[in-house]
Steps between C-alpha positions, in 0.01 A plus 500: 500500500652837401587732784239764416205258529551424867280704733705625795305596809812646653546865398876487547525210259290687242735798533797269453350350186424847365856616566642191330267537202598866464870411525451245220318764293795738539741221406294416189477866398876541541577184301285536194238671294157477658261708296169377637340395826405169340863423419595596856222275634630205294858554619382519862308175447822335376663610828217352709281808555142503373390863511190663360514794262377726780781384731760554229358844426527594871855364516603704196358813659655433844840425347482817292565319172460707186474416131809579299461719191553312176445133585247552781682268739465545876800644678593639835462872495813705461584798716329725249174296491431493874407819676654554845152509653406164344828345616450629856145369509620160378768499771247587770274217384788249475636593844155469656456157344847344520714669769541300818803668654764759413823551693794734451861386524723804442409619150330172407134414546394136525136455404315176577193387307302181466635223278495607135417862580843665498517553123176701463591722798857554375367596157268753665789644705717531189226658290416754770856637466507612861777743587602285798574185295770430244373154406366163609598136491210258549479134580188298568397658831776752573602827339825684560461872435817706479441850632719805441594521869385384846269798548320435174482129580317587823265729306434223248409252775263756650339569161454131413346429842268798453390369159439158658292654779744409777 
């Protein structure tokens, strides 16, 4: 039975499956030309995810994917295609959904998420182009954010916790 057909009563597990599905969508978009939601749906099915057109449409919107001029393929938005306000809103939403803990160590910030949730949150941090952060490195459930200095690292922790409602 494909992964998407199972009904999960546990909300955390549904969030995990969503995060994994969205990570696979980003991987597929980065690897090849996907010019339709139907093609994306078929590729997801090959990877074990059965998703409806409505789910795929929501995922595309939440991930901020845009259609490329010329061939019409989906792509991650570039710096020039994402407004700062949209990127900040996406970060607020991602932090509220995925952030479990954030701790500062000197000028580094270690962010903990649920399993499979680090990538979407790291993408949101990178796209928001926050003045405190230089960049991110994400694993499965941990993100390392390199801040410009210890003071800005502390400010980043405070901001992420605020976005997460903590």
